[in-house]
CHARMM internal coordinates of N, CA and C (Angstrom, degrees):
IC EDIT
DIST 1 N 1 CA 1.4695
DIST 1 CA 1 C 1.5272
ANGL 1 N 1 CA 1 C 110.85
DIST 1 C 2 N 1.3315
ANGL 1 CA 1 C 2 N 116.49
DIHE 1 N 1 CA 1 C 2 N -42.62
DIST 2 N 2 CA 1.4646
ANGL 1 C 2 N 2 CA 120.39
DIHE 1 CA 1 C 2 N 2 CA -179.28
DIST 2 CA 2 C 1.5245
ANGL 2 N 2 CA 2 C 111.97
DIHE 1 C 2 N 2 CA 2 C -64.04
DIST 2 C 3 N 1.3433
ANGL 2 CA 2 C 3 N 116.33
DIHE 2 N 2 CA 2 C 3 N -37.28
DIST 3 N 3 CA 1.4654
ANGL 2 C 3 N 3 CA 119.54
DIHE 2 CA 2 C 3 N 3 CA -179.05
DIST 3 CA 3 C 1.5227
ANGL 3 N 3 CA 3 C 111.85
DIHE 2 C 3 N 3 CA 3 C -63.49
DIST 3 C 4 N 1.3296
ANGL 3 CA 3 C 4 N 117.27
DIHE 3 N 3 CA 3 C 4 N -38.01
DIST 4 N 4 CA 1.4611
ANGL 3 C 4 N 4 CA 120.15
DIHE 3 CA 3 C 4 N 4 CA 177.69
DIST 4 CA 4 C 1.5282
ANGL 4 N 4 CA 4 C 110.33
DIHE 3 C 4 N 4 CA 4 C -64.13
DIST 4 C 5 N 1.3282
ANGL 4 CA 4 C 5 N 116.44
DIHE 4 N 4 CA 4 C 5 N -38.36
DIST 5 N 5 CA 1.4632
ANGL 4 C 5 N 5 CA 120.67
DIHE 4 CA 4 C 5 N 5 CA 178.08
DIST 5 CA 5 C 1.5256
ANGL 5 N 5 CA 5 C 110.55
DIHE 4 C 5 N 5 CA 5 C -64.87
DIST 5 C 6 N 1.3446
ANGL 5 CA 5 C 6 N 116.56
DIHE 5 N 5 CA 5 C 6 N -40.72
DIST 6 N 6 CA 1.4655
ANGL 5 C 6 N 6 CA 121.34
DIHE 5 CA 5 C 6 N 6 CA 178.11
DIST 6 CA 6 C 1.5297
ANGL 6 N 6 CA 6 C 109.65
DIHE 5 C 6 N 6 CA 6 C -60.94
DIST 6 C 7 N 1.3418
ANGL 6 CA 6 C 7 N 116.70
DIHE 6 N 6 CA 6 C 7 N -45.38
DIST 7 N 7 CA 1.4624
ANGL 6 C 7 N 7 CA 120.53
DIHE 6 CA 6 C 7 N 7 CA -179.61
DIST 7 CA 7 C 1.5243
ANGL 7 N 7 CA 7 C 111.20
DIHE 6 C 7 N 7 CA 7 C -61.90
DIST 7 C 8 N 1.3367
ANGL 7 CA 7 C 8 N 117.57
DIHE 7 N 7 CA 7 C 8 N -41.95
DIST 8 N 8 CA 1.4656
ANGL 7 C 8 N 8 CA 120.77
DIHE 7 CA 7 C 8 N 8 CA -179.24
DIST 8 CA 8 C 1.5261
ANGL 8 N 8 CA 8 C 111.64
DIHE 7 C 8 N 8 CA 8 C -67.78
DIST 8 C 9 N 1.3231
ANGL 8 CA 8 C 9 N 117.75
DIHE 8 N 8 CA 8 C 9 N -42.94
DIST 9 N 9 CA 1.4626
ANGL 8 C 9 N 9 CA 120.23
DIHE 8 CA 8 C 9 N 9 CA -179.10
DIST 9 CA 9 C 1.5227
ANGL 9 N 9 CA 9 C 111.11
DIHE 8 C 9 N 9 CA 9 C -71.06
DIST 9 C 10 N 1.3310
ANGL 9 CA 9 C 10 N 117.80
DIHE 9 N 9 CA 9 C 10 N -31.61
DIST 10 N 10 CA 1.4624
ANGL 9 C 10 N 10 CA 121.49
DIHE 9 CA 9 C 10 N 10 CA 179.41
DIST 10 CA 10 C 1.5242
ANGL 10 N 10 CA 10 C 111.83
DIHE 9 C 10 N 10 CA 10 C -79.00
DIST 10 C 11 N 1.3232
ANGL 10 CA 10 C 11 N 117.65
DIHE 10 N 10 CA 10 C 11 N -23.96
DIST 11 N 11 CA 1.4684
ANGL 10 C 11 N 11 CA 121.24
DIHE 10 CA 10 C 11 N 11 CA -175.97
DIST 11 CA 11 C 1.5297
ANGL 11 N 11 CA 11 C 112.28
DIHE 10 C 11 N 11 CA 11 C -62.86
DIST 11 C 12 N 1.3290
ANGL 11 CA 11 C 12 N 117.83
DIHE 11 N 11 CA 11 C 12 N -39.04
DIST 12 N 12 CA 1.4675
ANGL 11 C 12 N 12 CA 121.27
DIHE 11 CA 11 C 12 N 12 CA -176.36
DIST 12 CA 12 C 1.5335
ANGL 12 N 12 CA 12 C 111.49
DIHE 11 C 12 N 12 CA 12 C -63.37
DIST 12 C 13 N 1.3479
ANGL 12 CA 12 C 13 N 119.58
DIHE 12 N 12 CA 12 C 13 N -54.49
DIST 13 N 13 CA 1.4677
ANGL 12 C 13 N 13 CA 118.67
DIHE 12 CA 12 C 13 N 13 CA 178.29
DIST 13 CA 13 C 1.5292
ANGL 13 N 13 CA 13 C 113.25
DIHE 12 C 13 N 13 CA 13 C -63.28
DIST 13 C 14 N 1.3396
ANGL 13 CA 13 C 14 N 117.71
DIHE 13 N 13 CA 13 C 14 N -32.30
DIST 14 N 14 CA 1.4668
ANGL 13 C 14 N 14 CA 120.64
DIHE 13 CA 13 C 14 N 14 CA 178.69
DIST 14 CA 14 C 1.5314
ANGL 14 N 14 CA 14 C 110.15
DIHE 13 C 14 N 14 CA 14 C -65.89
DIST 14 C 15 N 1.3338
ANGL 14 CA 14 C 15 N 117.00
DIHE 14 N 14 CA 14 C 15 N -42.94
DIST 15 N 15 CA 1.4705
ANGL 14 C 15 N 15 CA 120.53
DIHE 14 CA 14 C 15 N 15 CA 177.41
DIST 15 CA 15 C 1.5283
ANGL 15 N 15 CA 15 C 110.23
DIHE 14 C 15 N 15 CA 15 C -62.23
DIST 15 C 16 N 1.3295
ANGL 15 CA 15 C 16 N 117.19
DIHE 15 N 15 CA 15 C 16 N -44.18
DIST 16 N 16 CA 1.4648
ANGL 15 C 16 N 16 CA 121.21
DIHE 15 CA 15 C 16 N 16 CA 177.41
DIST 16 CA 16 C 1.5216
ANGL 16 N 16 CA 16 C 111.01
DIHE 15 C 16 N 16 CA 16 C -62.07
DIST 16 C 17 N 1.3373
ANGL 16 CA 16 C 17 N 116.65
DIHE 16 N 16 CA 16 C 17 N -39.70
DIST 17 N 17 CA 1.4669
ANGL 16 C 17 N 17 CA 122.04
DIHE 16 CA 16 C 17 N 17 CA 177.94
DIST 17 CA 17 C 1.5240
ANGL 17 N 17 CA 17 C 110.48
DIHE 16 C 17 N 17 CA 17 C -62.37
DIST 17 C 18 N 1.3313
ANGL 17 CA 17 C 18 N 116.83
DIHE 17 N 17 CA 17 C 18 N -45.71
DIST 18 N 18 CA 1.4715
ANGL 17 C 18 N 18 CA 121.35
DIHE 17 CA 17 C 18 N 18 CA 179.45
DIST 18 CA 18 C 1.5331
ANGL 18 N 18 CA 18 C 110.65
DIHE 17 C 18 N 18 CA 18 C -62.03
DIST 18 C 19 N 1.3361
ANGL 18 CA 18 C 19 N 116.89
DIHE 18 N 18 CA 18 C 19 N -42.33
DIST 19 N 19 CA 1.4717
ANGL 18 C 19 N 19 CA 120.80
DIHE 18 CA 18 C 19 N 19 CA 178.06
DIST 19 CA 19 C 1.5316
ANGL 19 N 19 CA 19 C 109.92
DIHE 18 C 19 N 19 CA 19 C -61.88
DIST 19 C 20 N 1.3372
ANGL 19 CA 19 C 20 N 116.25
DIHE 19 N 19 CA 19 C 20 N -44.67
DIST 20 N 20 CA 1.4642
ANGL 19 C 20 N 20 CA 120.85
DIHE 19 CA 19 C 20 N 20 CA 178.31
DIST 20 CA 20 C 1.5186
ANGL 20 N 20 CA 20 C 112.09
DIHE 19 C 20 N 20 CA 20 C -62.49
DIST 20 C 21 N 1.3268
ANGL 20 CA 20 C 21 N 116.57
DIHE 20 N 20 CA 20 C 21 N -43.95
DIST 21 N 21 CA 1.4664
ANGL 20 C 21 N 21 CA 120.86
DIHE 20 CA 20 C 21 N 21 CA 178.81
DIST 21 CA 21 C 1.5272
ANGL 21 N 21 CA 21 C 111.39
DIHE 20 C 21 N 21 CA 21 C -65.28
DIST 21 C 22 N 1.3327
ANGL 21 CA 21 C 22 N 117.12
DIHE 21 N 21 CA 21 C 22 N -35.31
DIST 22 N 22 CA 1.4701
ANGL 21 C 22 N 22 CA 120.63
DIHE 21 CA 21 C 22 N 22 CA 179.06
DIST 22 CA 22 C 1.5227
ANGL 22 N 22 CA 22 C 110.14
DIHE 21 C 22 N 22 CA 22 C -62.28
DIST 22 C 23 N 1.3181
ANGL 22 CA 22 C 23 N 117.54
DIHE 22 N 22 CA 22 C 23 N -41.25
DIST 23 N 23 CA 1.4622
ANGL 22 C 23 N 23 CA 120.81
DIHE 22 CA 22 C 23 N 23 CA 176.80
DIST 23 CA 23 C 1.5249
ANGL 23 N 23 CA 23 C 110.96
DIHE 22 C 23 N 23 CA 23 C -65.31
DIST 23 C 24 N 1.3308
ANGL 23 CA 23 C 24 N 116.29
DIHE 23 N 23 CA 23 C 24 N -36.27
DIST 24 N 24 CA 1.4671
ANGL 23 C 24 N 24 CA 121.20
DIHE 23 CA 23 C 24 N 24 CA -177.19
DIST 24 CA 24 C 1.5254
ANGL 24 N 24 CA 24 C 112.02
DIHE 23 C 24 N 24 CA 24 C -76.27
DIST 24 C 25 N 1.3453
ANGL 24 CA 24 C 25 N 116.91
DIHE 24 N 24 CA 24 C 25 N -45.85
DIST 25 N 25 CA 1.4674
ANGL 24 C 25 N 25 CA 121.18
DIHE 24 CA 24 C 25 N 25 CA -175.43
DIST 25 CA 25 C 1.5266
ANGL 25 N 25 CA 25 C 113.03
DIHE 24 C 25 N 25 CA 25 C -92.66
DIST 25 C 26 N 1.3461
ANGL 25 CA 25 C 26 N 117.48
DIHE 25 N 25 CA 25 C 26 N -19.88
DIST 26 N 26 CA 1.4656
ANGL 25 C 26 N 26 CA 122.98
DIHE 25 CA 25 C 26 N 26 CA -175.15
DIST 26 CA 26 C 1.5309
ANGL 26 N 26 CA 26 C 111.96
DIHE 25 C 26 N 26 CA 26 C 60.55
DIST 26 C 27 N 1.3439
ANGL 26 CA 26 C 27 N 116.71
DIHE 26 N 26 CA 26 C 27 N 25.17
DIST 27 N 27 CA 1.4656
ANGL 26 C 27 N 27 CA 121.26
DIHE 26 CA 26 C 27 N 27 CA -178.91
DIST 27 CA 27 C 1.5232
ANGL 27 N 27 CA 27 C 108.12
DIHE 26 C 27 N 27 CA 27 C -140.90
DIST 27 C 28 N 1.3209
ANGL 27 CA 27 C 28 N 117.07
DIHE 27 N 27 CA 27 C 28 N 110.11
DIST 28 N 28 CA 1.4624
ANGL 27 C 28 N 28 CA 122.14
DIHE 27 CA 27 C 28 N 28 CA -175.04
DIST 28 CA 28 C 1.5230
ANGL 28 N 28 CA 28 C 112.06
DIHE 27 C 28 N 28 CA 28 C -65.90
DIST 28 C 29 N 1.3397
ANGL 28 CA 28 C 29 N 117.55
DIHE 28 N 28 CA 28 C 29 N -40.12
DIST 29 N 29 CA 1.4681
ANGL 28 C 29 N 29 CA 121.01
DIHE 28 CA 28 C 29 N 29 CA -178.03
DIST 29 CA 29 C 1.5262
ANGL 29 N 29 CA 29 C 110.65
DIHE 28 C 29 N 29 CA 29 C -62.00
DIST 29 C 30 N 1.3247
ANGL 29 CA 29 C 30 N 117.13
DIHE 29 N 29 CA 29 C 30 N -46.17
DIST 30 N 30 CA 1.4685
ANGL 29 C 30 N 30 CA 121.67
DIHE 29 CA 29 C 30 N 30 CA 178.50
DIST 30 CA 30 C 1.5243
ANGL 30 N 30 CA 30 C 109.69
DIHE 29 C 30 N 30 CA 30 C -61.99
DIST 30 C 31 N 1.3238
ANGL 30 CA 30 C 31 N 117.03
DIHE 30 N 30 CA 30 C 31 N -43.28
DIST 31 N 31 CA 1.4633
ANGL 30 C 31 N 31 CA 122.03
DIHE 30 CA 30 C 31 N 31 CA -179.35
DIST 31 CA 31 C 1.5219
ANGL 31 N 31 CA 31 C 111.73
DIHE 30 C 31 N 31 CA 31 C -60.66
DIST 31 C 32 N 1.3362
ANGL 31 CA 31 C 32 N 116.97
DIHE 31 N 31 CA 31 C 32 N -44.34
DIST 32 N 32 CA 1.4674
ANGL 31 C 32 N 32 CA 120.95
DIHE 31 CA 31 C 32 N 32 CA 179.17
DIST 32 CA 32 C 1.5237
ANGL 32 N 32 CA 32 C 110.20
DIHE 31 C 32 N 32 CA 32 C -65.44
DIST 32 C 33 N 1.3321
ANGL 32 CA 32 C 33 N 117.14
DIHE 32 N 32 CA 32 C 33 N -43.16
DIST 33 N 33 CA 1.4677
ANGL 32 C 33 N 33 CA 121.33
DIHE 32 CA 32 C 33 N 33 CA -179.96
DIST 33 CA 33 C 1.5225
ANGL 33 N 33 CA 33 C 110.82
DIHE 32 C 33 N 33 CA 33 C -60.81
DIST 33 C 34 N 1.3219
ANGL 33 CA 33 C 34 N 117.28
DIHE 33 N 33 CA 33 C 34 N -45.44
DIST 34 N 34 CA 1.4676
ANGL 33 C 34 N 34 CA 121.77
DIHE 33 CA 33 C 34 N 34 CA 179.01
DIST 34 CA 34 C 1.5250
ANGL 34 N 34 CA 34 C 110.13
DIHE 33 C 34 N 34 CA 34 C -65.59
DIST 34 C 35 N 1.3253
ANGL 34 CA 34 C 35 N 117.26
DIHE 34 N 34 CA 34 C 35 N -43.25
DIST 35 N 35 CA 1.4648
ANGL 34 C 35 N 35 CA 121.70
DIHE 34 CA 34 C 35 N 35 CA 179.10
DIST 35 CA 35 C 1.5129
ANGL 35 N 35 CA 35 C 112.30
DIHE 34 C 35 N 35 CA 35 C -60.27
DIST 35 C 36 N 1.3246
ANGL 35 CA 35 C 36 N 117.03
DIHE 35 N 35 CA 35 C 36 N -45.92
DIST 36 N 36 CA 1.4676
ANGL 35 C 36 N 36 CA 121.26
DIHE 35 CA 35 C 36 N 36 CA 178.05
DIST 36 CA 36 C 1.5223
ANGL 36 N 36 CA 36 C 110.17
DIHE 35 C 36 N 36 CA 36 C -65.34
DIST 36 C 37 N 1.3272
ANGL 36 CA 36 C 37 N 117.01
DIHE 36 N 36 CA 36 C 37 N -41.27
DIST 37 N 37 CA 1.4673
ANGL 36 C 37 N 37 CA 121.51
DIHE 36 CA 36 C 37 N 37 CA 178.57
DIST 37 CA 37 C 1.5198
ANGL 37 N 37 CA 37 C 111.91
DIHE 36 C 37 N 37 CA 37 C -58.76
DIST 37 C 38 N 1.3234
ANGL 37 CA 37 C 38 N 116.70
DIHE 37 N 37 CA 37 C 38 N -46.89
DIST 38 N 38 CA 1.4664
ANGL 37 C 38 N 38 CA 121.29
DIHE 37 CA 37 C 38 N 38 CA 178.95
DIST 38 CA 38 C 1.5279
ANGL 38 N 38 CA 38 C 110.16
DIHE 37 C 38 N 38 CA 38 C -63.69
DIST 38 C 39 N 1.3387
ANGL 38 CA 38 C 39 N 117.04
DIHE 38 N 38 CA 38 C 39 N -40.82
DIST 39 N 39 CA 1.4656
ANGL 38 C 39 N 39 CA 121.27
DIHE 38 CA 38 C 39 N 39 CA 179.40
DIST 39 CA 39 C 1.5247
ANGL 39 N 39 CA 39 C 111.26
DIHE 38 C 39 N 39 CA 39 C -62.73
DIST 39 C 40 N 1.3359
ANGL 39 CA 39 C 40 N 116.63
DIHE 39 N 39 CA 39 C 40 N -45.31
DIST 40 N 40 CA 1.4687
ANGL 39 C 40 N 40 CA 121.09
DIHE 39 CA 39 C 40 N 40 CA -179.59
DIST 40 CA 40 C 1.5260
ANGL 40 N 40 CA 40 C 110.39
DIHE 39 C 40 N 40 CA 40 C -63.40
DIST 40 C 41 N 1.3302
ANGL 40 CA 40 C 41 N 117.09
DIHE 40 N 40 CA 40 C 41 N -44.44
DIST 41 N 41 CA 1.4688
ANGL 40 C 41 N 41 CA 121.21
DIHE 40 CA 40 C 41 N 41 CA 179.09
DIST 41 CA 41 C 1.5284
ANGL 41 N 41 CA 41 C 110.21
DIHE 40 C 41 N 41 CA 41 C -60.89
DIST 41 C 42 N 1.3307
ANGL 41 CA 41 C 42 N 117.24
DIHE 41 N 41 CA 41 C 42 N -47.45
DIST 42 N 42 CA 1.4674
ANGL 41 C 42 N 42 CA 120.56
DIHE 41 CA 41 C 42 N 42 CA -179.36
DIST 42 CA 42 C 1.5238
ANGL 42 N 42 CA 42 C 111.39
DIHE 41 C 42 N 42 CA 42 C -64.90
DIST 42 C 43 N 1.3325
ANGL 42 CA 42 C 43 N 117.45
DIHE 42 N 42 CA 42 C 43 N -34.28
DIST 43 N 43 CA 1.4699
ANGL 42 C 43 N 43 CA 121.57
DIHE 42 CA 42 C 43 N 43 CA 178.36
DIST 43 CA 43 C 1.5292
ANGL 43 N 43 CA 43 C 110.60
DIHE 42 C 43 N 43 CA 43 C -65.13
DIST 43 C 44 N 1.3475
ANGL 43 CA 43 C 44 N 116.44
DIHE 43 N 43 CA 43 C 44 N -44.38
DIST 44 N 44 CA 1.4652
ANGL 43 C 44 N 44 CA 119.76
DIHE 43 CA 43 C 44 N 44 CA 179.76
DIST 44 CA 44 C 1.5288
ANGL 44 N 44 CA 44 C 111.63
DIHE 43 C 44 N 44 CA 44 C -68.34
DIST 44 C 45 N 1.3312
ANGL 44 CA 44 C 45 N 117.48
DIHE 44 N 44 CA 44 C 45 N -37.23
DIST 45 N 45 CA 1.4702
ANGL 44 C 45 N 45 CA 121.00
DIHE 44 CA 44 C 45 N 45 CA 176.22
DIST 45 CA 45 C 1.5294
ANGL 45 N 45 CA 45 C 109.38
DIHE 44 C 45 N 45 CA 45 C -62.47
DIST 45 C 46 N 1.3297
ANGL 45 CA 45 C 46 N 116.58
DIHE 45 N 45 CA 45 C 46 N -43.82
DIST 46 N 46 CA 1.4649
ANGL 45 C 46 N 46 CA 122.27
DIHE 45 CA 45 C 46 N 46 CA 178.66
DIST 46 CA 46 C 1.5269
ANGL 46 N 46 CA 46 C 110.83
DIHE 45 C 46 N 46 CA 46 C -60.57
DIST 46 C 47 N 1.3277
ANGL 46 CA 46 C 47 N 117.25
DIHE 46 N 46 CA 46 C 47 N -44.94
DIST 47 N 47 CA 1.4719
ANGL 46 C 47 N 47 CA 122.03
DIHE 46 CA 46 C 47 N 47 CA 178.22
DIST 47 CA 47 C 1.5262
ANGL 47 N 47 CA 47 C 110.35
DIHE 46 C 47 N 47 CA 47 C -61.38
DIST 47 C 48 N 1.3226
ANGL 47 CA 47 C 48 N 116.36
DIHE 47 N 47 CA 47 C 48 N -43.32
DIST 48 N 48 CA 1.4646
ANGL 47 C 48 N 48 CA 122.03
DIHE 47 CA 47 C 48 N 48 CA -177.47
DIST 48 CA 48 C 1.5324
ANGL 48 N 48 CA 48 C 110.99
DIHE 47 C 48 N 48 CA 48 C -64.38
DIST 48 C 49 N 1.3340
ANGL 48 CA 48 C 49 N 116.67
DIHE 48 N 48 CA 48 C 49 N -41.55
DIST 49 N 49 CA 1.4672
ANGL 48 C 49 N 49 CA 121.31
DIHE 48 CA 48 C 49 N 49 CA 179.83
DIST 49 CA 49 C 1.5320
ANGL 49 N 49 CA 49 C 110.27
DIHE 48 C 49 N 49 CA 49 C -66.16
DIST 49 C 50 N 1.3287
ANGL 49 CA 49 C 50 N 117.56
DIHE 49 N 49 CA 49 C 50 N -40.71
DIST 50 N 50 CA 1.4654
ANGL 49 C 50 N 50 CA 121.10
DIHE 49 CA 49 C 50 N 50 CA -178.46
DIST 50 CA 50 C 1.5248
ANGL 50 N 50 CA 50 C 112.80
DIHE 49 C 50 N 50 CA 50 C -68.75
DIST 50 C 51 N 1.3417
ANGL 50 CA 50 C 51 N 118.15
DIHE 50 N 50 CA 50 C 51 N -24.37
DIST 51 N 51 CA 1.4668
ANGL 50 C 51 N 51 CA 121.06
DIHE 50 CA 50 C 51 N 51 CA 179.29
DIST 51 CA 51 C 1.5235
ANGL 51 N 51 CA 51 C 111.87
DIHE 50 C 51 N 51 CA 51 C -68.24
DIST 51 C 52 N 1.3276
ANGL 51 CA 51 C 52 N 117.29
DIHE 51 N 51 CA 51 C 52 N -29.68
DIST 52 N 52 CA 1.4672
ANGL 51 C 52 N 52 CA 121.62
DIHE 51 CA 51 C 52 N 52 CA -176.97
DIST 52 CA 52 C 1.5126
ANGL 52 N 52 CA 52 C 112.32
DIHE 51 C 52 N 52 CA 52 C -70.81
END
COOR INIT
IC SEED 1 N 1 CA 1 C
IC BUILD
């Protein structure tokens, strides 16, 4: 249940990030790839911190 909440709360800033990157790079595919990459990295960092 908590993971679904994390995905929903993280989705809004990620979408805003992708929109911002699209304006900066003018390339939607690159923007989505970078957005997903940042999300995955932050998710693993979050998991790692919670394990301690």
